[in-house]
N, C-alpha and C positions, 0 to 999 in steps of 0.2 A: 504494500500500500504506500503510495506517495502521500505527501502532506495534503495535496489537493484531494486525494481519495478520502483521507480522514475527514477533511472539512465537509465533503459531500455527505459522508456517513453521518456526521453530527447534525448537519442540516436536515437530513432525511428523518432523523430521530426527533429533532426539535419540531418538525412539522406535524408530528402525530402524538408527541408525548409532552404535555405542558410542563412537567417537572424539569425536563431537559432544557426546554426553551427558557424557562424562568431562571434556572441556575447558571446556564452559560451566559445569558444576558446580564446577570448580576455581576459576573466577573469584570465587566466593563467599568464598574464603579467600585471595585474592591479597594479597600484601604491597605496601604503598604507602609512599613517603616523599615529603614535600612540601618544596620549596625555594622560599622567597619572595625575590624580587629586588625592585628598586625599581619597583614598579608592575606586576610580572609574576610569575606563578607557573609553576613547572615541577613536574609530578608524575612521580616515578619509579615504575615498576611492575615488580616482579619476576614475570616471566611465562615459566616454563621452556618452555612449549609453543611459544613464538615463536622458538625456536632454529632452526626450519625456515626461517623467513624471514630472521632476523637473520644467520644463518650461511650463507645461500645463496651458492653459487659462481655468479656471473652473468657470467663471462667467456664469450666467444663459443664456445670449445671445449666448455666444460661444457654450455652451452645446446644446442649442436648434438648432443651425445651423449645427452641425456635426452629422453624423450617429454614433450610439453607437457601439464602437468597441468590446464590450463584447456580443452583440446579435449575435446569430449564423448566421443570414443572412448577417451580415456585416464582418465576420471574413475572414482572408485570406484562400484561398482554401486549403492550405497546413496544416492548423491547425487542429489537431485531438483533440476530446473531449472524456473524460471518464465519463460516467454517474455516478452520486452519489447523490441519495436521494433528487431529486429536484434541484440539481446543476450539473454543468459540470466542471470537473477538466481539466485544460489546462496548457501547458508549457508556462511560461512567456518568451516572446522573448527578453525582455530587462532585463536580470538577474542582481541581486545584489549578489546572492549566487550561488554556483555550482549546487545546486538543488533549483529551484525557480518555484513555481506553482501559478496559479491563479484559484480560485474556484468561478465560476460565477453562480448566480441564473439563472435558465432557463428562467423565466419570466423577462420582463423588468420592474423592480420595483426599486424605488430610494434607495440610500444608507442611506438616513435619514429616520428613521422608527418611528412608534408609540411606546408608552411605552409597549404595549402588544407584539409587534413584536420584541422589544429589547430583551425581555426574550427569544423569539423564536430563534434569531440569536445567543445568548449566548449558548443556548442548542446545536445549530449546531456546534459552535466552540468547545464545550466540546467533542462531538462525533468525530469531525475531528481530534482533538488533540490525542484522544485515538487510532484512526485508522492510523494516519500518524506518527507512532513512529519514533523519531529522527528528526522530523520537528517541527518548531514553526509556529503555525497558527496565523495570525494577521489580524486585522480589522482597517482600517483607516476611521475615521469619514468623512462625506461629506465635512467638513471644516477643516480637519486635515490631508490632504495628499492624499485623494482619487482622482486619475486622471479621474475616471469615477463615479462622484457623482450621476449620474442618473441611475446607475445599481448596485444592491446589489452584493457584492463580498467580498471574503476574499483572502488572499495570504498565502503562506507557504514557508518557507526557512529553511536551515540547522539550527537546534537548537543549535549546538555547536558554532556557530559564534556570538551569541548575548552576549556582555559584561554584560548586565543587569542581566543575570541569575547568573553569578559568583559573581558579585559585590553587589548584593542586600543584605544589612545588616540591619535588622529591627531596626528602632529607637523607635518604639512603637508597641506593640500588641494591636489591636483594639478589637478583640473578639476571642473566641474559643468555639466551641461546637461540639459535636459528632466528626466526622473526618473532621471538617472545621476549618480553622484558617485564620484570616485576620490581616495583619500587614502593616505598612507603613515605607517607607524609603525616606528621603529627602536628596539629594546631588546635588551639583552644580546647585542650583536653580530649581530643578525639583522634584516633588513629585511622587512617585510610590506606588500604593497600590497593595499588593500581596494577592491573595485569593488562598488558597490550600484546595481542597475538593475532595471527591469522589462522590458527589451528584450534578447532573446537576441543580436541583432546587435551591440548595444553591448558586451555581455560579450565576444563574440568579438574585436571590434576592440581593446578595451582590453587583453585578455590578450596579443594579438599585439604590441601596442605595448610591453608590459612585457618580452617576450622580446627584441624588437628593440633596445630601449634599453639592455639589459644584454648585448647581443651573445651571446645564448645561443639554443639551440633547445629544443624541448619535451622533450628527454631530460634537461635540466638545470633542472627546475622542479617544485615541488610546488604543487598547487592544491586548495583545499577550498571547497566551496559548500554553502550551506544556505538554506532558505526564511526570509525575514525578515518576512513578512506584508505585506498590502496589495499583493499581486502582485509584490513585490520579492524579488530573490535576491541574496545576498551572496557574492562570490568573494574568497577570501583567497589571494593569489598570492605564493609565496615563491621568488624566483629563487635558483639554487644555483650555486656555483663549484667545489664538490668533492663527490665521491661519499661517501667515508668519511674520518673523522679518522685521524691517525697512531696514536691509541690502539687502534684496531681490530685492527691487526696487530703491535702492540708486543710486546716480551718479556713473559713471564708476570707479572712483578711490576708492570709498568706497563700491562698490557692492560686495556681496557674494551671488551667486545664489544657495541658500540652502533653500529647502522647507520642513520643518520638518514633518515627518510622523512617523509611528511606528518604523521604522528602526532607524531613527535618535535619537528619544527620548529613544530608547533601546540601544544606544551606538555606532551606525555606521553612521557617517555623510557622505552622498553621495554628492560628489562635481563634477558635470559634466564638469566644465570648468577648464582647466589646471592652468590658472593664479590665479583663486580663491583658488584652492587646494594648491598652493604654498604659498600664503600669509596668509592662515588661521592660526590663533593663538589660544592658549588656552583661552585667554580672550574673543575672539569672540564666541567661543563655549559656554562658561558660560553665556555670554550676550544673545545669541540667546535662550538658554534654559530658562533663566529667563523671557524673553519676552513672549514665547509661552506656558509655563507651569505654574502650580500653585507652 
């Protein structure tokens, strides 16, 4: 899909689904605050529609008691699906980006996967990044921002909007071989490992090594991939050590309803509540990242 194809798809959905028309139109007037750190930028976005995701109860009891909204039988009748290699591409009705897709596995399988399947989903991300030129494909681990941890899915949003792509400055090169390079950047309390490669197998192996070296599984990681040109794909892997910061469930005067996922650790803090958006400070951002990331 080209960006033009994505725009047509969103327009097609907006024409028949009032929720999509309303929420994509609302993005035109979204409030933004920019925080500049030493060599890195965080953009805060006041997005009330994202309360559905940011405020989601994802404990096992709540998940078991609600129908899965990514399964085709439970989706709104207006929602159109495009078939893609065992997945269905959907317009996300609660957008962060002007182009925002969800790519859901056809089968109802959990977001937390085995080691073998981890390699499989990285391969799927590699192909999606190649085919969705101009989009960043991202994966939220089951305990790192996935509002549907019971159903395997990716998302995709405008690649031009992610601060991490422009701000990543390697502090150390970890390895280089063939057309594969692995490097790390640590800023504002958050480690990002970048893998650049033209080989899906190399991406799979390097992502697995990141998980193993941090003693985590794929429920505790955020991954963003984009096409880099010349047959190369960039993976930005952010290992996680916590789901949500203490501020998420703090008393009212200290609460910040921010649930970090790929978008947040990639530089865009989604804040659904106006009062939290207005009181957010640079120190809060740095503290939150230090809590949830390595």
